SERO-4910 file (N, C-alpha, C, O; in steps of 0.05 Angstrom, whole numbers):
BEGIN
 pado doro    nc1    nc2    nc3   cac1   cac2   cac3    cc1    cc2    cc3    oc1    oc2    oc3
  Met    A     42   -828    602     18   -845    603     14   -853    632     33   -862    645
  Asp    A    -10   -851    642    -17   -860    669    -26   -888    668    -47   -895    656
  Tyr    A    -11   -906    681    -18   -935    680    -32   -944    706    -38   -968    709
  Ala    A    -37   -926    724    -49   -934    749    -79   -940    745    -97   -927    756
  Arg    A    -84   -961    729   -112   -970    722   -128   -947    710   -152   -946    714
  Gly    A   -114   -929    696   -128   -907    683   -140   -887    702   -156   -870    694
  Lys    A   -132   -887    727   -144   -869    747   -128   -844    750   -139   -822    746
  Gly    A   -102   -846    756    -84   -823    756    -95   -798    769   -110   -799    788
  Leu    A    -86   -775    757    -92   -749    769   -122   -742    766   -132   -727    783
  Arg    A   -135   -751    745   -163   -744    742   -180   -755    765   -196   -740    777
  His    A   -175   -780    773   -189   -791    795   -180   -779    822   -196   -776    840
  Ala    A   -154   -772    823   -145   -759    847   -159   -733    851   -166   -725    873
  Thr    A   -162   -718    829   -176   -692    831   -205   -696    841   -214   -681    857
  Ala    A   -218   -717    830   -245   -722    839   -246   -728    869   -264   -719    883
  Arg    A   -226   -742    879   -225   -749    908   -220   -724    924   -231   -720    946
  Val    A   -204   -705    914   -199   -680    928   -225   -665    930   -232   -655    952
  Gln    A   -240   -664    908   -266   -650    909   -285   -663    929   -299   -649    944
  Asp    A   -286   -690    929   -303   -704    947   -296   -699    976   -313   -699    994
  Ser    A   -270   -696    981   -260   -693   1008   -265   -665   1019   -260   -660   1043
  Gly    A   -273   -646   1002   -277   -619   1011   -253   -602   1010   -254   -578   1017
  Ile    A   -230   -613   1000   -206   -597    997   -209   -580    972   -214   -592    951
  Pro    A   -206   -554    973   -210   -538    949   -190   -546    927   -166   -549    933
  Pro    A   -199   -549    902   -180   -555    880   -158   -533    879   -163   -510    883
  Gly    A   -134   -542    874   -111   -524    872    -97   -519    898    -76   -507    898
  Thr    A   -108   -529    920    -95   -526    946    -67   -540    945    -65   -562    935
  Arg    A    -47   -526    955    -20   -537    954    -15   -551    980    -20   -540   1002
  Met    A     -4   -576    978     -1   -593   1002     27   -605   1001     40   -606    980
  His    A     36   -614   1025     61   -628   1027     56   -658   1024     42   -670   1040
  Pro    A     67   -671   1003     62   -699    999     79   -715   1019     98   -705   1030
  Pro    A     72   -741   1023     89   -758   1040    116   -763   1027    118   -763   1003
  Phe    A    137   -766   1044    163   -772   1032    171   -801   1038    174   -809   1061
  Asp    A    173   -817   1017    181   -844   1018    193   -850    990    179   -850    970
  Val    A    219   -855    989    232   -857    963    220   -880    946    218   -878    922
  Arg    A    210   -901    960    198   -923    946    171   -914    933    165   -921    911
  Leu    A    156   -898    948    131   -887    938    136   -868    914    122   -870    894
  Trp    A    156   -851    917    163   -833    895    171   -848    870    163   -840    848
  Ala    A    187   -869    873    195   -885    850    171   -896    835    170   -896    811
  Leu    A    152   -907    850    128   -918    838    112   -895    824    101   -899    803
  Ala    A    110   -872    838     95   -850    826    109   -841    800     95   -836    780
  Phe    A    135   -838    800    149   -830    776    144   -849    753    147   -842    729
  Thr    A    138   -874    759    135   -895    739    106   -896    728    102   -900    704
  Val    A     86   -893    746     59   -899    737     41   -874    734     20   -876    722
  Leu    A     50   -851    744     33   -827    742     41   -810    718     64   -809    711
  Asp    A     22   -796    708     26   -781    683     37   -753    689     23   -733    687
  Trp    A     62   -753    698     76   -728    704     96   -723    682    109   -742    672
  Pro    A    101   -698    674    121   -692    654    149   -700    663    155   -699    687
  Glu    A    166   -708    645    193   -717    651    208   -696    666    222   -702    686
  Arg    A    206   -671    657    221   -650    671    212   -646    700    228   -641    717
  Gln    A    186   -649    704    176   -646    731    187   -668    749    194   -663    772
  Lys    A    188   -693    739    199   -715    755    228   -709    763    235   -713    786
  Ala    A    244   -701    743    272   -696    749    275   -673    769    292   -674    787
  Asp    A    259   -652    766    261   -629    784    252   -637    812    264   -628    832
  Leu    A    231   -653    814    222   -661    841    243   -678    855    248   -675    878
  Trp    A    255   -696    839    275   -713    851    300   -697    860    312   -703    880
  Ala    A    308   -678    843    330   -661    851    325   -646    876    343   -643    893
  Ala    A    300   -636    880    293   -622    904    294   -641    928    304   -634    950
  Leu    A    283   -665    925    282   -684    947    310   -692    956    315   -696    980
  Gln    A    329   -694    937    356   -701    944    370   -680    960    389   -686    975
  Thr    A    362   -655    958    374   -634    973    360   -630   1000    367   -613   1016
  Gly    A    341   -647   1006    327   -646   1031    303   -627   1031    290   -622   1052
  Val    A    296   -617   1008    273   -599   1006    248   -615   1002    246   -631    983
  Gln    A    228   -612   1019    203   -625   1016    185   -609    996    176   -588   1004
  Pro    A    180   -619    972    165   -604    952    136   -600    961    124   -617    974
  Thr    A    126   -577    953     97   -571    957     83   -574    931     89   -561    911
  Leu    A     64   -592    930     49   -598    905     20   -590    908     10   -587    930
  Pro    A      7   -586    885    -22   -582    886    -36   -606    897    -24   -628    899
  Ala    A    -61   -603    905    -75   -624    920    -77   -649    903    -74   -671    914
  Ala    A    -83   -647    877    -88   -671    861    -64   -690    860    -68   -713    866
  Pro    A    -40   -681    853    -18   -700    853    -11   -710    881     -2   -733    884
  Thr    A    -15   -694    901    -11   -703    929    -30   -726    936    -22   -746    948
  Glu    A    -55   -722    928    -75   -743    933    -68   -769    917    -72   -791    927
  Ala    A    -57   -765    893    -49   -788    877    -27   -804    892    -27   -828    892
  Leu    A     -8   -789    904     13   -802    919      2   -817    943     10   -840    949
  Val    A    -16   -805    957    -28   -818    980    -43   -843    972    -42   -863    986
  Arg    A    -57   -842    950    -72   -865    940    -52   -888    933    -57   -911    939
  Leu    A    -30   -880    919    -10   -901    913      1   -913    938      6   -938    939
  Gln    A      5   -897    959     16   -908    984     -3   -929    995      6   -950   1005
  Gly    A    -29   -924    994    -48   -944   1003    -50   -968    986    -58   -990    995
  Asp    A    -42   -966    960    -44   -988    941    -18  -1003    938    -16  -1022    922
  Leu    A      3   -996    954     29  -1008    949     29  -1038    952     41  -1052    935
  Leu    A     15  -1049    972     14  -1078    975      0  -1091    951      8  -1113    943
  Arg    A    -20  -1077    941    -34  -1088    917    -16  -1090    893    -16  -1109    879
  Trp    A      0  -1069    889     19  -1069    867     39  -1092    869     45  -1105    850
  His    A     49  -1097    894     67  -1120    898     53  -1146    892     64  -1164    879
  Gln    A     28  -1149    902     14  -1174    898      8  -1179    868     10  -1202    859
  Glu    A      2  -1158    854     -4  -1161    825     21  -1170    810     19  -1185    790
  Ala    A     45  -1161    819     69  -1171    807     73  -1201    813     80  -1216    795
  Leu    A     69  -1208    838     72  -1236    846     52  -1254    830     59  -1276    823
  Asp    A     28  -1244    826      8  -1260    811     18  -1266    782      8  -1285    770
  Arg    A     36  -1250    772     47  -1253    745     74  -1268    745     88  -1269    725
  Gly    A     82  -1279    768    107  -1292    770    131  -1274    770    153  -1281    762
  Ala    A    126  -1249    779    147  -1229    779    149  -1215    807    133  -1222    825
  Arg    A    168  -1197    809    170  -1181    833    170  -1151    825    181  -1144    804
  Leu    A    158  -1135    842    160  -1106    839    182  -1097    857    181  -1100    881
  Leu    A    204  -1087    845    227  -1078    860    229  -1048    860    224  -1034    840
  Leu    A    235  -1037    884    236  -1009    889    262  -1002    903    277  -1020    912
  Pro    A    269   -976    904    294   -969    917    296   -981    945    277   -982    960
  Gly    A    320   -991    951    325  -1004    977    324  -1034    975    335  -1048    992
  Asp    A    311  -1045    954    311  -1074    950    338  -1083    941    352  -1068    928
  Pro    A    346  -1108    947    373  -1117    940    379  -1114    910    363  -1123    893
  Gly    A    402  -1102    904    411  -1099    877    399  -1077    861    408  -1071    839
  Val    A    378  -1063    872    364  -1043    856    378  -1016    856    379  -1003    835
  Asp    A    389  -1008    878    400   -980    880    422   -976    860    425   -954    848
  Ala    A    439   -996    855    461   -993    836    450   -989    808    462   -975    792
  Leu    A    428  -1002    801    416   -999    775    402   -972    772    401   -961    750
  Leu    A    392   -961    793    377   -936    792    396   -912    793    388   -890    786
  Ala    A    420   -916    803    439   -894    808    443   -876    783    444   -852    786
  Pro    A    446   -888    758    451   -870    735    427   -855    725    429   -838    708
  Leu    A    403   -861    736    378   -849    725    373   -822    736    382   -815    758
  Pro    A    358   -805    722    353   -778    732    333   -777    755    331   -757    769
  Tyr    A    319   -799    759    301   -802    782    296   -832    785    298   -847    766
  Pro    A    289   -841    810    285   -870    814    259   -879    801    240   -864    799
  Val    A    258   -904    793    235   -916    781    230   -943    794    247   -954    807
  Ala    A    206   -953    789    199   -981    797    207  -1000    774    207   -992    751
  Leu    A    215  -1024    782    222  -1044    762    206  -1069    768    204  -1079    790
  Trp    A    194  -1080    746    181  -1106    748    200  -1127    737    210  -1124    714
  Val    A    205  -1148    753    226  -1167    746    216  -1195    747    206  -1204    768
  Arg    A    219  -1209    725    216  -1239    725    245  -1250    726    261  -1244    709
  Gly    A    250  -1267    746    277  -1278    748    294  -1261    765    286  -1251    786
  Thr    A    319  -1256    756    339  -1242    771    347  -1216    758    341  -1211    735
  Leu    A    362  -1200    773    374  -1176    762    402  -1183    752    414  -1203    761
  Pro    A    413  -1167    734    440  -1172    724    460  -1171    748    458  -1153    764
  Pro    A    479  -1189    749    498  -1190    771    519  -1168    769    523  -1157    747
  Pro    A    532  -1162    791    556  -1144    789    577  -1157    771    578  -1181    768
  Gly    A    594  -1140    760    615  -1151    742    611  -1140    714    594  -1124    709
  Pro    A    628  -1150    696    626  -1139    669    599  -1146    656    590  -1168    656
  Arg    A    588  -1125    644    562  -1128    630    565  -1115    602    576  -1093    600
  Leu    A    554  -1128    582    555  -1117    555    527  -1118    543    513  -1138    544
  Ala    A    519  -1096    531    494  -1095    516    500  -1100    487    518  -1087    475
  Ile    A    487  -1120    475    490  -1126    447    464  -1118    433    443  -1128    440
  Val    A    466  -1100    413    442  -1090    399    448  -1090    369    471  -1092    360
  Gly    A    426  -1088    353    430  -1088    324    403  -1089    310    382  -1086    322
  Ser    A    405  -1094    285    381  -1092    267    361  -1114    273    368  -1137    280
  Arg    A    335  -1106    271    314  -1126    273    313  -1143    248    306  -1167    249
  Gln    A    321  -1132    225    322  -1147    200    352  -1155    195    363  -1149    174
  Ala    A    364  -1168    214    392  -1175    212    396  -1197    191    378  -1213    186
  Ser    A    420  -1197    180    427  -1217    160    432  -1244    175    437  -1244    199
  Ser    A    431  -1266    160    437  -1291    173    466  -1292    183    471  -1303    204
  Arg    A    484  -1279    169    512  -1277    178    514  -1261    204    529  -1269    222
  Gly    A    500  -1238    205    500  -1222    229    489  -1236    253    500  -1234    275
  Lys    A    467  -1251    249    455  -1265    272    473  -1288    281    476  -1293    305
  Ala    A    486  -1301    262    504  -1323    270    528  -1312    286    536  -1324    306
  Arg    A    539  -1290    276    562  -1278    291    553  -1269    319    568  -1274    338
  Thr    A    530  -1256    320    521  -1247    346    517  -1270    366    524  -1269    389
  Arg    A    504  -1291    356    499  -1314    373    525  -1327    383    527  -1334    406
  Ala    A    544  -1331    365    569  -1343    373    585  -1326    393    596  -1336    412
  Trp    A    585  -1300    387    600  -1282    405    587  -1280    433    600  -1280    453
  Ala    A    560  -1280    434    546  -1279    459    552  -1304    476    555  -1302    500
  Lys    A    553  -1326    463    559  -1351    477    587  -1350    489    591  -1356    512
  Thr    A    607  -1342    473    634  -1340    482    638  -1320    505    652  -1325    525
  Leu    A    625  -1297    502    626  -1277    523    614  -1286    549    624  -1281    571
  Thr    A    591  -1301    547    579  -1312    571    597  -1332    584    599  -1333    609
  Glu    A    610  -1349    569    629  -1368    579    652  -1354    594    663  -1365    613
  Ala    A    659  -1330    585    681  -1316    597    672  -1300    622    689  -1288    635
  Gly    A    646  -1301    628    637  -1287    652    625  -1259    647    622  -1244    667
  Val    A    620  -1252    622    608  -1227    616    578  -1230    615    568  -1247    600
  Ala    A    563  -1214    629    534  -1215    629    524  -1201    603    530  -1178    599
  Ile    A    509  -1215    587    498  -1204    562    469  -1194    567    452  -1209    577
  Ile    A    465  -1169    561    439  -1156    564    431  -1145    536    447  -1134    522
  Ser    A    406  -1149    530    396  -1138    505    366  -1131    508    355  -1133    529
  Gly    A    354  -1123    485    327  -1112    486    305  -1130    477    282  -1121    474
  Leu    A    310  -1156    474    289  -1176    468    276  -1173    441    256  -1186    435
  Ala    A    287  -1156    424    275  -1151    398    281  -1173    378    298  -1191    384
  Arg    A    268  -1173    355    275  -1191    334    303  -1186    324    315  -1165    329
  Gly    A    315  -1205    309    341  -1201    297    364  -1204    316    367  -1225    329
  Val    A    381  -1184    317    405  -1185    333    400  -1190    363    413  -1206    375
  Asp    A    380  -1176    374    374  -1179    403    368  -1209    409    379  -1220    428
  Gly    A    350  -1220    393    342  -1248    398    366  -1267    395    369  -1286    411
  Ala    A    383  -1261    376    407  -1278    372    426  -1276    395    438  -1296    404
  Ala    A    429  -1252    406    446  -1248    430    436  -1264    453    452  -1277    467
  His    A    410  -1262    459    399  -1277    481    402  -1307    476    409  -1322    495
  Ala    A    396  -1316    452    398  -1345    446    426  -1355    449    430  -1377    460
  Gly    A    446  -1340    440    474  -1349    443    482  -1350    472    496  -1369    480
  Ala    A    475  -1329    487    482  -1329    516    470  -1353    530    483  -1365    548
  Leu    A    446  -1361    522    432  -1383    536    446  -1409    531    443  -1428    546
  Glu    A    462  -1411    509    477  -1435    504    500  -1439    525    510  -1461    528
  Ala    A    507  -1418    539    528  -1419    559    520  -1412    587    536  -1416    606
  Gly    A    496  -1401    590    488  -1392    617    464  -1374    616    445  -1379    602
  Ala    A    465  -1353    632    442  -1335    635    445  -1310    618    467  -1304    608
  Thr    A    423  -1297    614    423  -1272    599    399  -1255    609    381  -1266    621
  Trp    A    400  -1229    605    380  -1211    616    369  -1193    594    384  -1184    576
  Gly    A    343  -1189    594    330  -1172    574    314  -1150    587    302  -1153    608
  Val    A    313  -1127    573    298  -1104    582    275  -1100    562    279  -1097    538
  Met    A    251  -1099    573    227  -1097    556    220  -1068    550    227  -1050    566
  Gly    A    206  -1063    528    195  -1037    522    165  -1037    526    151  -1021    515
  Ser    A    155  -1055    543    127  -1058    549    124  -1070    576    144  -1077    589
  Gly    A     99  -1073    585     94  -1087    610     93  -1117    608     92  -1127    585
  Leu    A     93  -1130    630     94  -1160    630     70  -1173    617     72  -1195    607
  Asp    A     48  -1159    616     24  -1170    604     25  -1169    573      9  -1182    560
  His    A     45  -1155    563     47  -1152    534     76  -1158    524     90  -1140    515
  Pro    A     85  -1183    526    112  -1190    517    114  -1183    487     97  -1189    471
  Tyr    A    136  -1169    481    139  -1160    453    168  -1164    444    187  -1157    458
  Pro    A    172  -1176    420    150  -1186    403    138  -1212    414    151  -1226    429
  Pro    A    113  -1217    408     99  -1240    420    114  -1267    416    113  -1285    433
  Glu    A    127  -1269    393    140  -1295    387    165  -1300    405    176  -1322    404
  His    A    173  -1280    420    195  -1283    439    186  -1290    467    202  -1290    486
  Thr    A    160  -1296    470    151  -1303    497    165  -1328    507    173  -1329    531
  Ala    A    168  -1348    490    182  -1373    499    211  -1367    505    223  -1378    524
  Leu    A    224  -1349    490    252  -1341    495    254  -1329    523    272  -1334    538
  Met    A    235  -1311    530    235  -1299    556    232  -1320    578    246  -1318    599
  Asp    A    215  -1339    574    212  -1361    594    238  -1376    597    245  -1383    620
  Arg    A    252  -1382    575    277  -1396    577    298  -1379    592    314  -1390    607
  Met    A    298  -1353    588    317  -1336    601    313  -1336    632    332  -1338    647
  Val    A    288  -1336    640    282  -1337    669    290  -1364    680    302  -1366    702
  Ala    A    283  -1385    666    290  -1412    675    320  -1417    677    329  -1433    693
  Ala    A    335  -1403    660    364  -1407    660    379  -1391    682    403  -1392    684
  Gly    A    364  -1376    698    376  -1360    719    380  -1331    712    391  -1316    728
  Gly    A    371  -1323    688    373  -1295    680    347  -1280    688    334  -1287    707
  Gly    A    340  -1260    672    317  -1245    679    306  -1228    657    319  -1222    637
  Val    A    280  -1221    660    266  -1203    642    257  -1179    659    243  -1183    679
  Ile    A    265  -1155    652    261  -1132    668    247  -1110    652    252  -1107    628
  Thr    A    228  -1097    665    215  -1075    652    210  -1052    671    203  -1056    694
  Pro    A    213  -1027    661    207  -1004    677    178   -994    673    171   -972    680
  Phe    A    162  -1012    660    134  -1005    654    115  -1024    669    121  -1047    672
  Pro    A     93  -1013    679     74  -1030    694     63  -1052    676     64  -1051    652
  Pro    A     52  -1073    689     44  -1097    673     26  -1092    650     29  -1105    629
  Glu    A      7  -1073    652    -12  -1069    630     -2  -1051    608    -17  -1046    589
  Ala    A     22  -1040    610     32  -1021    590     37  -1035    563     51  -1055    563
  Pro    A     26  -1025    542     30  -1037    515     57  -1028    504     70  -1010    515
  Pro    A     67  -1041    483     92  -1034    471     90  -1008    453     91  -1010    429
  Leu    A     88   -985    466     85   -960    452    113   -951    441    133   -958    452
  Lys    A    112   -936    420    136   -927    406    155   -912    425    179   -916    424
  Trp    A    144   -895    442    162   -879    459    174   -895    482    192   -885    496
  His    A    164   -919    487    176   -936    507    204   -945    501    221   -949    518
  Phe    A    210   -949    475    235   -962    468    260   -945    472    281   -956    479
  Pro    A    258   -919    468    282   -903    475    288   -905    505    312   -904    513
  Arg    A    268   -907    522    273   -911    551    286   -938    556    305   -940    572
  Arg    A    276   -959    542    289   -985    545    318   -983    536    336   -994    549
  Asn    A    323   -969    513    351   -967    503    369   -952    523    392   -958    525
  Trp    A    357   -932    536    373   -917    556    382   -935    578    404   -934    588
  Leu    A    364   -953    587    371   -972    608    393   -992    599    411   -998    615
  Leu    A    391  -1001    574    412  -1018    564    439  -1005    566    459  -1018    573
  Ala    A    440   -980    558    466   -966    559    474   -960    588    498   -962    595
  Ala    A    455   -952    605    462   -945    632    471   -968    650    487   -965    668
  Trp    A    460   -992    644    465  -1015    661    489  -1032    652    494  -1053    664
  Thr    A    504  -1024    632    525  -1040    622    551  -1024    620    552   -999    623
  Asp    A    573  -1038    617    599  -1025    614    603  -1014    586    620   -997    581
  Gly    A    587  -1024    567    589  -1014    540    569  -1028    522    555  -1046    530
  Val    A    568  -1019    497    548  -1028    478    563  -1038    453    581  -1025    443
  Leu    A    555  -1061    443    565  -1072    418    542  -1072    397    521  -1083    402
  Val    A    547  -1058    374    529  -1058    352    540  -1076    330    561  -1070    319
  Thr    A    526  -1098    325    537  -1117    306    527  -1111    277    542  -1114    258
  Glu    A    502  -1103    275    491  -1094    249    470  -1073    254    455  -1075    274
  Ala    A    469  -1052    237    448  -1032    240    446  -1014    216    467  -1007    204
  Arg    A    422  -1007    209    418   -987    189    425   -959    201    428   -956    225
  Leu    A    428   -940    183    436   -913    192    415   -901    210    421   -888    230
  Arg    A    389   -906    204    368   -896    221    355   -919    235    337   -933    224
  Ser    A    364   -924    259    354   -947    274    356   -941    303    370   -924    312
  Gly    A    340   -957    319    341   -955    348    368   -962    359    376   -953    380
  Ser    A    383   -979    345    409   -987    355    428   -964    356    445   -962    374
  Leu    A    426   -945    336    443   -922    337    434   -903    359    451   -887    370
  Val    A    409   -903    366    400   -888    390    414   -899    415    424   -883    431
  Thr    A    414   -925    418    428   -937    441    457   -930    440    469   -924    461
  Ala    A    469   -930    417    498   -924    414    503   -895    424    522   -890    438
  Arg    A    486   -876    415    490   -848    423    486   -845    453    500   -830    466
  Leu    A    467   -859    464    462   -858    493    486   -869    508    494   -858    529
  Ala    A    499   -890    498    523   -901    511    545   -880    511    558   -876    532
  Leu    A    548   -866    489    569   -845    488    562   -822    507    580   -812    521
  Asp    A    537   -815    509    529   -793    527    535   -801    556    541   -784    573
  Leu    A    533   -826    562    537   -836    589    566   -843    595    573   -852    616
  Gly    A    584   -839    575    612   -844    579    619   -874    578    639   -882    589
  Lys    A    602   -890    564    607   -918    562    622   -924    537    622   -908    518
  Glu    A    634   -948    536    648   -957    512    628   -964    490    606   -973    496
  Leu    A    637   -961    465    620   -968    443    637   -983    422    657   -973    413
  Trp    A    628  -1007    416    642  -1023    396    623  -1028    372    599  -1030    375
  Val    A    634  -1031    348    618  -1037    325    633  -1057    307    658  -1058    307
  Cys    A    618  -1073    293    629  -1091    273    627  -1078    246    605  -1073    236
  Pro    A    649  -1072    233    648  -1059    207    638  -1078    185    637  -1102    189
  Gly    A    630  -1066    163    620  -1083    141    626  -1070    114    637  -1048    112
  Ser    A    617  -1083     93    621  -1073     66    605  -1047     62    583  -1045     71
  Pro    A    617  -1028     47    602  -1003     41    576  -1009     25    557   -993     26
  Glu    A    575  -1031     11    551  -1038     -4    529  -1052     13    507  -1057      3
  Asp    A    536  -1059     38    517  -1074     55    501  -1055     71    512  -1041     89
  Pro    A    475  -1053     67    458  -1034     83    459  -1039    113    456  -1021    129
  Ser    A    463  -1065    121    463  -1071    149    489  -1061    163    491  -1062    187
  Ala    A    508  -1052    147    533  -1041    158    533  -1011    159    553   -999    167
  Glu    A    512   -998    150    511   -969    149    517   -956    176    533   -938    179
  Gly    A    503   -966    196    506   -955    223    534   -958    234    547   -938    242
  Pro    A    545   -983    236    572   -986    245    593   -970    230    610   -958    241
  Asn    A    591   -971    203    610   -956    187    609   -926    192    630   -913    193
  Tyr    A    585   -916    196    582   -887    202    595   -880    229    609   -860    231
  Leu    A    590   -897    249    602   -891    275    632   -893    275    646   -877    289
  Leu    A    643   -911    258    672   -912    256    683   -887    241    703   -876    249
  Arg    A    669   -879    221    678   -855    206    678   -830    224    695   -813    221
  Glu    A    658   -829    242    656   -806    260    676   -808    283    678   -789    299
  Gly    A    690   -830    285    709   -834    308    695   -838    334    707   -833    355
  Ala    A    670   -848    333    654   -851    357    657   -878    370    650   -882    393
  Ala    A    667   -898    355    666   -925    365    693   -939    360    709   -931    343
  Arg    A    697   -960    376    720   -978    372    713   -999    351    690  -1009    351
  Ile    A    731  -1006    335    727  -1028    316    728  -1055    331    746  -1058    348
  Cys    A    711  -1073    324    710  -1099    337    710  -1121    315    691  -1123    300
  Leu    A    732  -1136    313    734  -1157    293    731  -1185    304    729  -1204    290
  Ser    A    731  -1187    331    730  -1213    344    722  -1210    373    723  -1188    384
  Val    A    714  -1233    385    708  -1233    414    733  -1225    429    731  -1212    450
  Ala    A    756  -1233    419    781  -1226    433    785  -1196    436    795  -1187    456
  Asp    A    776  -1181    416    777  -1152    418    761  -1142    442    770  -1125    458
  Leu    A    737  -1152    445    719  -1144    467    731  -1152    494    731  -1135    512
  Leu    A    740  -1176    496    751  -1185    522    776  -1170    530    780  -1164    553
  Glu    A    792  -1162    510    816  -1147    516    808  -1119    527    820  -1109    546
  Asp    A    788  -1107    514    780  -1080    522    765  -1080    549    768  -1062    565
  Leu    A    749  -1101    554    734  -1103    579    752  -1109    603    745  -1102    625
  Gly    A    775  -1121    598    793  -1127    620    787  -1154    632    771  -1169    621
  Pro    A    799  -1160    655    795  -1186    668    765  -1191    673    750  -1174    682
  Thr    A    757  -1215    668    730  -1224    674    731  -1248    693    753  -1259    698
  Pro    A    708  -1255    705    709  -1277    725    721  -1303    715    731  -1319    731
  Ala    A    719  -1308    688    729  -1333    678    758  -1331    667    768  -1351    656
  Thr    A    771  -1308    671    799  -1305    661    818  -1300    683    842  -1297    679
***
């Protein structure tokens, strides 16, 4: 999806034609990693093309592109200050490669992206993603909230996806002891779910942050959430699944964590409990560590700032 005010490559093509450059002319685009990160985020380029372009750039090869995408890059370069100002107008910052704290977060990604941030970025040190069912049980939400509070007190940064159910409980519990960080599956103009808008404000006020790899006007589209889940796994030392159905986004995050070589913990449950289907399946497959208490997590994570 092209979020650059709906202009993208179609308008770039029109500008090429207006400029007298023959359509299809291959040109050398400008090289600026910050510009490329913004382009990879807001322009409608296939994922494979983005990864291939970035791989070429890292080897020192200056890619040759058709005129239309090159013109789109040039236009983005001219609009860079506007993009920053529009973030500031929303009480946020547009962060790009080279900005403090950003490069470490972008390192695991197949190509750099832009990040819109309200508040702060997750600090260095132990980080844990807590995920689970949107239709979590009262018991599951209570456990998640209590554990998130204790982990935050121990100096573990809690990161989650701001969704209903387990995610919201994780953020709420962490806020009882300090800061917490959330990754959105939409742009800042579309907080999702809407009822968590106040929760996001509390997170920012507490010294944490709300982060999104999507431009402000991006709606909460279905395909956005796997990307959000990927960031949850990439930015943490491991993932804890407290409750999840067998077919759920939480298990997507769990698989992504395994693919990235991260730790995966689950809370087991009764075979008759649908909310335990996901954790029980991961245990049966030998994919996850069993987690029966916060002490299990702290032991596996190792020394934390508060121990």
